Every structure is written in structure tokens, then in C-alpha cells.
C-alpha positions as CSV (number, residue, x, y, z in Angstrom):
1,X,6.7,51.7,-11.4
2,X,8.9,49.1,-12.8
3,X,7.9,46.6,-15.7
4,X,7.4,43.7,-13.4
5,X,5.3,45.9,-10.9
6,X,3.1,47.2,-13.9
7,X,2.5,43.7,-15.1
8,X,1.7,42.3,-11.6
9,X,-0.6,45.3,-11.1
10,X,-2.6,44.8,-14.2
11,X,-3.0,41.2,-13.7
12,X,-4.2,41.6,-10.3
13,X,-6.7,44.4,-11.3
14,X,-8.3,42.1,-13.8
15,X,-8.4,39.1,-11.3
16,X,-9.1,40.1,-7.9
17,X,-12.9,40.7,-7.4
18,X,-13.7,38.9,-4.1
19,X,-12.1,40.0,-1.0
20,X,-9.4,42.8,-0.8
21,X,-5.7,42.4,-1.4
22,X,-3.1,45.1,-0.6
23,X,0.3,44.8,-2.0
24,X,3.4,46.7,-1.2
25,X,5.7,46.6,-4.2
26,X,9.5,46.7,-4.0
27,X,9.5,50.5,-4.3
28,X,7.5,51.1,-1.3
29,X,4.1,52.0,-3.1
30,X,1.0,50.2,-2.2
31,X,-1.7,49.2,-4.6
32,X,-5.1,47.9,-3.5
33,X,-7.1,45.3,-5.4
34,X,-10.6,44.0,-4.9
35,X,-13.5,45.1,-2.6
36,X,-13.6,47.1,0.6
37,X,-13.6,44.7,3.6
38,X,-12.8,44.8,7.3
39,X,-10.0,42.3,7.1
40,X,-7.8,42.8,4.0
41,X,-4.8,40.8,3.2
42,X,-1.7,42.9,3.0
43,X,1.6,41.5,1.5
44,X,4.9,42.9,0.8
45,X,7.2,41.9,-2.1
46,X,10.8,42.7,-1.0
47,X,12.5,42.7,-4.3
48,X,12.1,43.2,-8.2
49,X,13.9,40.0,-8.5
50,X,11.2,38.1,-6.5
51,X,8.4,40.1,-8.2
52,X,9.7,38.9,-11.6
53,X,10.0,35.2,-10.4
54,X,6.5,35.3,-9.2
55,X,5.0,36.9,-12.3
56,X,6.8,34.6,-14.5
57,X,5.9,31.3,-12.6
58,X,3.5,32.0,-9.8
59,X,2.8,28.1,-9.3
60,X,6.4,27.6,-8.2
61,X,7.6,30.9,-7.0
62,X,4.8,32.1,-4.8
63,X,5.8,29.4,-2.4
64,X,9.5,30.0,-2.9
65,X,9.1,33.6,-2.1
66,X,7.0,32.9,1.1
67,X,9.7,30.3,2.3
68,X,12.6,32.6,1.7
69,X,10.8,35.8,3.0
70,X,10.7,37.5,-0.5
71,X,7.0,37.7,0.1
72,X,6.0,38.6,3.7
73,X,2.6,38.8,5.2
74,X,1.8,42.1,7.0
75,X,-1.9,41.6,7.8
76,X,-3.9,38.5,7.7
77,X,-3.2,34.8,7.7
78,X,-1.3,32.5,5.2
79,X,-4.7,30.7,4.7
80,X,-6.5,34.0,4.0
81,X,-3.8,34.9,1.3
82,X,-3.9,31.7,-0.6
83,X,-7.7,31.3,-0.1
84,X,-8.2,34.7,-1.6
85,X,-5.9,34.0,-4.6
86,X,-7.5,30.5,-5.2
87,X,-11.1,32.0,-5.3
88,X,-10.1,34.8,-7.6
89,X,-7.3,33.2,-9.8
90,X,-6.5,29.6,-9.5
91,X,-10.0,28.3,-9.4
92,X,-10.4,29.6,-12.9
93,X,-7.0,28.8,-14.1
94,X,-4.4,31.4,-15.0
95,X,-3.4,31.9,-18.6
96,X,-0.3,33.9,-17.4
97,X,1.5,30.6,-16.5
98,X,0.5,28.8,-19.6
99,X,4.1,28.1,-20.6
100,X,5.4,26.6,-17.5
101,X,2.2,24.7,-17.0
102,X,2.3,23.3,-20.6
103,X,6.0,22.1,-20.1
104,X,5.2,20.3,-16.9
105,X,2.3,18.5,-18.3
106,X,4.4,17.6,-21.5
107,X,7.2,16.2,-19.4
108,X,5.2,14.7,-16.6
109,X,6.1,11.2,-17.6
110,X,9.7,12.0,-16.9
111,X,8.9,13.6,-13.5
112,X,6.9,10.7,-12.5
113,X,9.2,7.7,-13.7
114,X,9.8,6.1,-10.4
115,X,12.1,3.1,-10.6
116,X,13.0,1.2,-7.3
117,X,16.2,3.2,-6.5
118,X,14.4,6.6,-7.3
119,X,11.2,5.7,-5.2
120,X,13.4,4.9,-2.3
121,X,14.9,8.4,-2.4
122,X,11.7,10.1,-2.9
123,X,10.3,8.4,0.1
124,X,13.2,9.1,2.3
125,X,13.0,12.9,1.2
126,X,9.5,13.2,2.9
127,X,9.1,10.4,5.5
128,X,12.6,10.0,6.9
129,X,13.1,13.7,8.0
130,X,12.3,12.5,11.7
131,X,9.5,10.9,13.4
132,X,9.4,13.9,15.9
133,X,8.0,16.2,13.2
134,X,5.1,14.0,12.6
135,X,4.5,13.6,16.3
136,X,3.7,17.4,16.5
137,X,0.7,17.3,14.5
138,X,-0.8,13.8,13.6
139,X,-3.1,11.7,16.0
140,X,-1.7,9.7,18.5
141,X,-1.9,6.7,16.1
142,X,0.1,8.7,13.6
143,X,-2.3,8.2,10.8
144,X,-0.8,10.3,7.9
145,X,-3.8,10.0,5.5
146,X,-7.4,11.4,5.2
147,X,-9.5,10.8,8.4
148,X,-13.2,9.9,8.2
149,X,-15.7,12.5,9.9
150,X,-19.1,11.0,10.5
151,X,-20.1,14.3,12.4
152,X,-18.5,17.6,12.0
153,X,-17.4,17.9,15.6
154,X,-15.6,14.7,15.3
155,X,-12.0,14.7,17.1
156,X,-9.1,13.9,14.8
157,X,-8.1,10.8,16.9
158,X,-11.6,9.5,16.6
159,X,-12.0,10.5,12.9
160,X,-8.7,8.4,12.1
161,X,-10.2,5.4,14.1
162,X,-13.5,5.6,12.1
163,X,-11.3,5.6,9.0
164,X,-9.7,2.5,9.9
165,X,-12.8,1.0,10.8
166,X,-14.4,1.9,7.5
167,X,-11.5,0.3,5.6
168,X,-11.6,-2.9,7.9
169,X,-15.3,-3.3,6.8
170,X,-14.7,-2.7,3.3
171,X,-11.8,-5.5,3.2
172,X,-14.6,-8.0,4.5
173,X,-11.9,-9.5,6.8
174,X,-12.3,-13.1,8.5
175,X,-10.4,-14.3,11.3
176,X,-7.2,-15.9,10.1
177,X,-6.9,-13.8,7.0
178,X,-3.5,-12.9,5.7
179,X,-3.6,-9.0,4.7
180,X,-0.9,-7.2,2.7
181,X,-0.5,-3.5,3.8
182,X,1.4,-1.7,1.0
183,X,2.8,1.6,2.2
184,X,2.1,0.8,6.0
185,X,3.4,4.0,7.4
186,X,4.1,3.9,11.1
187,X,1.9,0.6,11.5
188,X,-1.2,1.9,12.8
189,X,-3.6,0.5,10.5
190,X,-1.9,-3.0,10.4
191,X,-2.0,-3.0,14.3
192,X,-5.7,-2.0,14.3
193,X,-6.7,-4.7,11.8
194,X,-4.7,-7.5,13.8
195,X,-5.9,-6.5,17.1
196,X,-9.7,-5.9,16.2
197,X,-10.2,-8.3,13.3
198,X,-8.0,-11.2,14.5
199,X,-5.9,-11.3,11.3
200,X,-2.3,-11.4,10.2
201,X,-0.8,-8.5,8.5
202,X,2.5,-7.9,6.4
203,X,3.3,-4.3,6.1
204,X,5.8,-3.0,3.5
205,X,7.2,0.5,3.5
206,X,10.4,2.3,1.9
207,X,10.8,4.5,4.9
208,X,13.7,3.5,7.5
209,X,12.1,5.7,10.1
210,X,8.6,4.3,9.7
211,X,9.7,0.6,9.6
212,X,11.8,1.2,12.9
213,X,9.0,2.7,14.9
214,X,6.2,0.2,13.4
215,X,8.2,-2.6,14.6
216,X,8.8,-1.0,18.0
217,X,5.1,-0.6,18.4
218,X,4.2,-4.0,17.4
219,X,6.5,-5.3,20.0
220,X,5.2,-3.1,22.8
221,X,1.7,-4.0,21.9
222,X,2.4,-7.7,22.0
223,X,1.3,-8.1,18.4
224,X,4.6,-9.3,16.7
225,X,3.3,-12.7,16.3
226,X,0.3,-11.3,14.0
227,X,1.9,-8.3,12.5
228,X,5.3,-7.9,10.8
229,X,6.9,-5.1,8.8
230,X,9.5,-5.0,6.1
231,X,11.4,-2.4,4.1
232,X,10.5,-3.5,0.6
233,X,9.3,-2.2,-2.8
234,X,5.8,-3.5,-3.4
235,X,7.3,-4.7,-6.9
236,X,9.5,-7.3,-5.3
237,X,6.6,-9.0,-3.3
238,X,5.7,-12.5,-3.9
239,X,3.0,-14.9,-2.4
240,X,-0.6,-14.8,-2.0
241,X,-2.8,-12.6,0.3
242,X,-6.5,-12.9,1.2
243,X,-6.9,-9.1,1.4
244,X,-4.7,-6.1,0.3
245,X,-4.9,-2.7,1.7
246,X,-3.0,0.4,0.5
247,X,-3.7,3.8,2.1
248,X,-2.0,7.0,0.8
249,X,0.8,5.2,-1.1
250,X,-0.8,5.2,-4.8
251,X,0.1,8.8,-5.1
252,X,3.7,7.9,-5.0
253,X,3.5,5.3,-8.0
254,X,3.4,7.6,-10.8
255,X,1.4,7.1,-14.0
256,X,4.1,5.1,-16.0
257,X,3.8,2.5,-13.2
258,X,0.2,2.2,-12.8
259,X,0.2,-1.0,-14.8
260,X,2.9,-2.5,-13.0
261,X,1.1,-1.5,-9.7
262,X,-2.3,-3.2,-10.6
263,X,-0.6,-6.2,-12.1
264,X,1.1,-6.8,-8.9
265,X,-2.1,-6.4,-6.8
266,X,-3.8,-9.0,-9.0
267,X,-0.9,-11.3,-8.8
268,X,-0.7,-11.0,-5.0
269,X,-4.5,-11.3,-4.4
270,X,-6.3,-14.6,-3.7
271,X,-9.1,-15.6,-6.0
272,X,-11.9,-14.7,-3.4
273,X,-9.9,-11.7,-2.0
274,X,-10.7,-8.1,-1.8
275,X,-8.3,-5.0,-2.2
276,X,-9.0,-1.6,-1.0
277,X,-6.9,1.2,-2.5
278,X,-7.4,4.6,-0.7
279,X,-5.8,7.6,-2.8
280,X,-6.2,11.2,-3.2
281,X,-7.6,12.0,-6.6
282,X,-7.9,15.0,-8.9
283,X,-11.5,15.8,-10.0
284,X,-10.7,18.0,-13.2
285,X,-9.0,15.2,-15.0
286,X,-5.2,14.4,-15.9
287,X,-2.7,17.1,-15.0
288,X,0.6,17.7,-13.4
289,X,1.8,17.8,-9.9
290,X,2.2,21.3,-8.5
291,X,6.0,22.3,-9.1
292,X,6.5,23.8,-5.6
293,X,5.0,20.5,-4.0
294,X,7.2,18.3,-6.3
295,X,10.3,20.3,-5.3
296,X,10.0,20.6,-1.7
297,X,7.2,18.0,-0.5
298,X,6.7,15.0,-2.6
299,X,9.3,14.4,-5.4
300,X,8.1,11.8,-8.0
301,X,4.5,12.2,-6.6
302,X,1.3,12.6,-8.6
303,X,-2.5,12.8,-7.7
304,X,-4.4,10.6,-10.1
305,X,-7.6,11.3,-12.0
306,X,-10.1,8.5,-11.9
307,X,-9.9,8.3,-15.7
308,X,-6.2,7.3,-15.5
309,X,-6.9,4.6,-12.9
310,X,-9.9,2.6,-14.2
311,X,-8.6,1.5,-17.5
312,X,-5.4,0.2,-15.8
313,X,-7.5,-1.9,-13.3
314,X,-9.6,-3.3,-16.2
315,X,-6.3,-4.3,-18.0
316,X,-5.0,-6.0,-14.9
317,X,-7.8,-8.4,-14.9
318,X,-9.5,-6.8,-11.5
319,X,-13.2,-6.0,-10.9
320,X,-14.1,-2.8,-9.5
321,X,-16.4,-3.6,-6.7
322,X,-17.2,-0.2,-5.3
323,X,-15.9,3.4,-5.7
324,X,-16.5,5.8,-2.7
325,X,-15.7,9.5,-3.0
326,X,-14.8,11.2,0.3
327,X,-15.5,15.0,-0.2
328,X,-14.0,17.3,2.2
329,X,-12.8,14.8,4.7
330,X,-9.3,15.6,3.7
331,X,-10.0,19.4,4.0
332,X,-11.1,18.8,7.7
333,X,-8.2,16.5,8.3
334,X,-5.6,18.9,7.0
335,X,-7.3,21.8,9.1
336,X,-6.8,19.9,12.2
337,X,-3.1,19.1,11.3
338,X,-2.4,22.7,10.6
339,X,-3.9,23.7,13.9
340,X,-1.9,21.2,15.8
341,X,1.2,22.1,13.7
342,X,1.0,26.0,14.4
343,X,0.3,25.1,18.1
344,X,3.8,23.5,18.1
345,X,5.4,25.7,15.7
346,X,8.3,26.6,18.3
347,X,9.0,23.0,18.6
348,X,9.2,22.5,14.9
349,X,11.6,25.5,14.6
350,X,13.9,23.9,17.3
351,X,13.9,20.6,15.1
352,X,14.5,22.4,11.9
353,X,14.4,26.2,11.4
354,X,12.0,29.0,10.8
355,X,12.3,28.5,7.0
356,X,11.1,24.9,7.5
357,X,8.1,26.0,9.6
358,X,7.1,28.4,6.6
359,X,7.5,25.7,4.1
360,X,5.5,23.0,6.1
361,X,2.7,25.7,6.7
362,X,2.5,26.4,3.0
363,X,2.3,22.7,2.2
364,X,-0.7,22.2,4.8
365,X,-2.5,25.3,3.6
366,X,-2.3,24.6,0.0
367,X,-3.2,21.1,0.6
368,X,-6.4,21.9,2.5
369,X,-7.5,24.5,0.0
370,X,-7.0,22.1,-3.0
371,X,-9.8,20.0,-1.3
372,X,-11.9,22.9,-0.2
373,X,-12.1,24.3,-3.6
374,X,-12.9,20.9,-5.2
375,X,-9.8,20.2,-7.1
376,X,-9.1,17.1,-5.0
377,X,-11.0,14.4,-3.3
378,X,-10.2,10.9,-1.9
379,X,-11.1,7.9,-4.1
380,X,-11.5,4.5,-2.2
381,X,-11.5,1.5,-4.6
382,X,-12.9,-1.7,-3.8
383,X,-11.4,-4.3,-6.1
384,X,-11.5,-8.1,-6.3
385,X,-11.5,-11.0,-9.0
386,X,-15.1,-12.1,-8.5
387,X,-18.4,-10.2,-8.5
388,X,-19.5,-11.7,-5.3
389,X,-16.3,-10.9,-3.3
390,X,-18.4,-8.4,-1.2
391,X,-22.0,-8.1,0.0
392,X,-24.3,-6.9,-2.8
393,X,-25.6,-3.7,-1.0
394,X,-23.3,-1.0,1.1
395,X,-25.4,-1.8,4.3
396,X,-22.5,-3.6,5.9
397,X,-20.4,-0.6,5.7
398,X,-22.5,1.8,7.8
399,X,-23.8,-0.4,11.1
400,X,-23.2,2.9,13.3
401,X,-20.2,4.9,12.8
402,X,-20.0,6.1,16.3
403,X,-21.2,2.9,18.2
404,X,-18.1,1.0,18.1
405,X,-15.8,1.6,21.2
406,X,-12.2,2.7,20.9
407,X,-9.6,0.0,21.3
408,X,-6.3,0.6,23.2
409,X,-3.8,1.9,20.9
410,X,-0.1,2.1,21.4
411,X,0.5,5.7,20.9
412,X,4.1,6.6,19.7
413,X,3.3,10.1,20.9
414,X,2.9,9.1,24.5
415,X,4.6,5.8,24.9
416,X,8.2,6.7,26.4
417,X,9.6,3.4,25.7
418,X,8.7,3.2,22.1
419,X,10.0,6.8,21.8
420,X,13.3,5.9,23.4
421,X,13.7,2.9,21.2
422,X,13.1,4.7,18.0
423,X,15.7,7.3,18.7
424,X,18.5,4.4,18.8
């Protein structure tokens, strides 16, 4: 057995105690780790080069190997493999990758430095790869953020509607309010607020694909007089808004720009206004972005710890009115996304290729497990300038999560005219 096979075997023998992992090493020999069970996970590592890369930097190279088929699943599902590794190794932290991890944390400010030109490139890397991809697995309204599940059996479409309703209540909207939506995506939340709450919404995004489809949807729904969308960096905005909402965008800001972000929120928010920031957050405290995610999925992205956010909010002169932690809601959202994506994997392969399908599957699985195992949650931060900007208790947030009827949605998945226009 080679040096790298010996190192890998020794590490796995010490680490794998729950479940059963069978590894076929490059020389064709199989080693078994963990307990006897009826459904072991069996993988094959195809070369010494791939084995060396995985041993030296598993956080990056495990995903690389799966994408490039340097590591192949012979039995079990990708979820089974990563859940087994997370349960036995990742949840405890691995000392074997200490140097790469240390270097990433040391230089994270460089990785998260997002001036305007770089932010636009980072957004294009993920969001401008084609709206047809997102139609494969998102709900009909194309909400690409954590849904809200009042009951376990809630469908994805209903859970996303409940999320939008929950946010609307937290904004304490009044008819005629002017709302700023920072990172408006494909426009679903802005249109929902305008139609249900009778407000005007200005949405900004850096994604050309999202902007085009959002405009088409607003026109089709007859909401162009109350909703408008702009390709714009939040740092360039001027004027004052009654309410500000930002869902799933703060993860792209980067720690070096947090003060800039919240200073802009404070400058744009009216004296009696309310802001709602919805972001993924990390529970263990400050860290660094997973290198595989940073390379292939979200360059420049970073999931913040609450301890990194609150001091900057205070310095910006904003009042924290409420903080809600949504636990496991995103795990359920990602589970639904993956099921839908795998059901349409053949379509995804036609749009891109088999390597892309493996990459996207790895992204969805690792993301779900990060919530399942408690590393990540969702923070909803309700902010204002006055202590009395919202009611004194949370009663107004929970009238009856299932009672409100659905409103007509302009579905980019089903509306043929929108789809045809979006391709132009």
C-alpha cells in the first residue's frame, strides 16, 4: 500500500465510528471502516494523485474529486457519503487540514474584498449562468432563499409564500410605502409586496439575467407602475425609503464591507422606517468560506457570524428591534431543491454537462448538511432608528401561518410569454 493510502487508511480508522465506509484504493484493495450495517457507503478513489490531493486538503479536493470522477460512488448516495463524513469528521473538526484552514482564515479579508467591479463579476458567476437552470428546481415564484415551513408537510411553493408573508409582516408595511429591495432576485418578493400590501417597490440586483426576467414578470402582472427593477450596486443608491428589505444578499457583501453596507441602510432608511435583513449565519463563530464553495459556487461570498454583524449595526446608528433564528428551515428548503433538481438531472445535463450536474448536486448536499448539523442557520434581523418602529410584542407576526389565501403569482416556470421574452 502506498504512502498516501496508508495515511488515508490510518486517519479513517481513527475517525469513522458511526456508519460504515468501504474504500477501494487506487491499487484495487478495499478497506472497511466503522460498524457493520445493512447499507454501507462504498467509494473508489481512481488514482494516487487524487488520493494525495484529498489527504492534503479534503475541504477543497473532496468536491473536486467527485466532480472530476477521481472519486466515484459505488454504493450509496452522495448524501449518505457526506453525511457519514460530516458526522464522524467534519462535526468535530479535522486537525489534518489545519494548515490550509489556517491560511484561509488568515487571508479571508482578501478573499472577501468586494469592490463594485468584483462584486458584479462574482454575481455573474452564479446568477447569470441561465434562468433555465433555476427553473429546474426552484418553486414557481423562483425564490432562491430559505423557505418558511410552519408544518413539516408544507409544500415548497407554500413555504416560500409563507416566507414572503412573514417578511411582509416584519416590515410593518402601510399602503403607499416606498420599499427598497436590495438583491431582488427574479422579482418575486417585490411583486408579492406590491400586490398584497399596496406599496411601491424598487428592486436592485447586479444580475443581468435576473433583472431581465424580473422586468418581464412585472409587466406581465400589470405591476410596472408599482414595481421597478434596476441593475445597480447598493452602494450607489440615493434617496430615502420607508422600508428596506434584503433577502439572501448579505452573504455576498464580505466582512470588509459590513460597515459600508449598514451605513448605507441607515442613510437610506426613513426615521420611522423598518429594515429586514435575511441572511444565512454561522453558529460556531467567525470562520472562512469553504474553499470548494468559494471556487465553484459563490466566489467572494461569506456566511457571517452574529458576533460580526451586531457591532457594525450599532456603529451605523441602527437599533436592533428583533432577531429571529430560523433553524432547519433551510435544510428542508435545500432538501426540496435537490429532489427537484435530481428529478430534472437529464435536463440539467442537456443545458450544461454531466460534470455540472455532479457539481450542483455536491453544492446542494453540502449546503443541506451544513444546516442539518447545526453549523448554519438563518438570521432575520429587524432594524430601525426608533425603539417604537414596530409593535412591542411578536403577536403581529403569527396571526395564523396557514390561514392566508394564496395570491395569483406570475410564474416564470409556467408563463410562456415571460419565458419567450426572457430568452431574447
